[in-house]
C-alpha positions in Angstrom: 94.8 -7.1 -24.3 95.3 -7.5 -20.5 98.2 -5.7 -19.4 100.4 -7.2 -17.1 103.2 -5.5 -15.0 106.1 -7.5 -12.9 107.9 -6.0 -10.1 111.0 -7.7 -9.1 112.6 -7.4 -5.8 116.0 -9.3 -4.3 116.7 -10.4 -1.2 114.2 -8.4 0.9 115.1 -5.0 -0.6 112.1 -2.7 -1.2 112.8 0.7 -2.8 109.3 2.9 -2.2 110.0 4.7 -4.9 109.7 1.9 -7.2 106.8 0.7 -5.7 104.9 4.2 -5.8 105.8 4.1 -9.6 104.7 0.5 -9.8 101.4 1.4 -8.4 100.8 4.7 -10.9 101.7 2.9 -13.9 99.4 0.1 -13.3 96.7 1.9 -12.7 96.8 4.1 -15.4 96.9 0.9 -17.2 94.9 -1.2 -15.3 97.4 -4.0 -15.3 97.3 -7.0 -13.2 100.3 -6.7 -11.1 102.6 -9.5 -9.8 105.4 -9.4 -7.5 108.4 -11.5 -7.6 110.5 -12.2 -4.4 113.8 -13.4 -5.1 116.2 -14.8 -2.5 120.0 -15.7 -3.3 120.5 -19.5 -1.9 123.3 -22.0 -3.6 122.2 -25.9 -3.4 124.7 -28.5 -3.6 125.2 -31.7 -3.0 127.4 -31.5 0.1 124.8 -29.4 1.8 122.8 -30.8 5.0 119.1 -30.6 3.6 117.5 -30.3 7.1 119.5 -26.9 8.1 118.4 -25.7 3.9 114.8 -26.6 4.9 114.5 -24.8 8.3 116.4 -21.4 6.2 114.1 -21.9 3.3 111.1 -22.1 5.8 112.0 -19.1 7.8 112.6 -17.4 4.3 108.6 -18.3 3.4 107.7 -16.8 6.0 109.4 -13.7 6.1 108.9 -13.0 2.4 104.9 -13.7 2.5 104.7 -11.3 5.4 106.6 -8.8 3.4 105.1 -9.6 0.0 101.6 -9.4 2.0 102.3 -5.8 3.3 103.2 -4.9 -0.3 100.5 -5.5 -2.4 98.0 -4.2 0.4 98.2 -0.4 -1.3 97.6 -2.2 -4.6 95.4 -4.2 -3.6 93.3 -1.1 -1.7 93.2 0.7 -5.0 91.5 -2.0 -6.8 94.3 -3.7 -8.6 94.8 -7.2 -9.2 97.6 -8.8 -7.6 99.8 -12.2 -7.8 102.9 -13.0 -5.5 105.4 -15.0 -6.1 108.8 -16.5 -4.1 111.6 -17.9 -6.1 114.7 -19.2 -4.1 117.9 -20.0 -5.6 120.5 -18.4 -8.2 118.3 -15.0 -8.9 119.0 -14.8 -12.8 118.2 -18.6 -13.3 115.2 -18.1 -11.2 113.6 -15.1 -12.9 114.4 -16.9 -16.4 112.1 -20.2 -15.1 109.7 -17.5 -13.7 109.3 -15.8 -17.0 109.2 -19.2 -18.9 106.0 -20.3 -17.2 103.8 -17.3 -18.2 102.3 -15.1 -20.6 104.4 -12.4 -21.7 104.7 -9.1 -19.3 104.5 -5.7 -21.1 106.9 -4.0 -18.3 109.4 -5.4 -15.5 109.8 -2.6 -12.7 113.1 -3.5 -10.6 111.9 -2.9 -7.2 114.8 -3.4 -5.0 116.6 0.1 -5.8 117.2 3.0 -7.9 120.2 3.6 -10.8 120.7 0.2 -11.9 121.3 1.3 -15.4 124.3 2.9 -14.1 126.0 -0.1 -12.3 125.4 -2.1 -15.6 128.3 -0.6 -17.0 130.8 -1.5 -14.0 133.0 -4.2 -14.0 131.3 -7.0 -12.0 127.7 -5.9 -12.8 124.6 -6.8 -11.4 123.0 -9.8 -12.6 119.9 -8.3 -13.7 122.3 -6.3 -16.8 122.7 -9.3 -18.4 119.1 -10.6 -18.1 117.6 -7.2 -19.5 119.1 -7.5 -22.5 117.2 -10.4 -23.4 113.7 -9.5 -21.8 110.6 -9.4 -24.7 109.8 -6.3 -22.6 111.5 -3.1 -21.0 112.9 -3.4 -17.5 112.1 0.0 -15.9 114.5 1.5 -12.9 113.1 4.2 -10.9 115.5 6.8 -9.9 114.9 10.1 -7.4 115.0 13.3 -9.4 118.0 15.1 -9.0 117.8 18.9 -7.5 118.7 20.6 -10.8 115.2 19.5 -12.1 113.1 20.4 -8.9 111.3 23.6 -8.7 112.0 26.1 -6.2 110.2 28.9 -6.0 107.9 28.4 -9.2 111.6 28.3 -11.0 113.1 25.3 -12.5 116.9 25.1 -11.0 
C-alpha cells in the first residue's frame, strides 16, 4: 500500500515543529507527502472581479514560493512531494480537496500547535469540526513541556 501524508497550512502560517515531525514520519513510512496551502478569501456577487483576480495572482506567487521552500528538504531526503493551493473558505476547500483524491493515512496540521485544546473552547477553529469527520487521524505537534525534558540525566 502506498502511504499518503497530507500537511495542511493556513494563510502562510508554518509551524516548524510540524514540518520536522511530518518529514520524519514520512521517512519512517516511506510516504508521499502532499502540502496543501489554504488561503481564506470570500467571494460574493458584489465583488469586483478585477481586484480579486489581482489578489489571487499575488497569493499564487507568494504561496508558490513558500511551498517550494517547504518541500525542498523533503525532496532532498528522497521523499516524493505534491503541492496544492486552495483559495476560499478553508473548511470547504479541504473537503473539496479530499474528495478529489484517494484517502490519506494521516493529516498533519502544519500551521500551529495545541489545536486540540482550542477545539474545546467556544469559537473553535474550523478544523476542529472537520477533524471529527475525517477518514484518518489529524495529527498536531506540540512543544514538549519542561517537565518531560531531561536535565543532567534525570527526568524532571
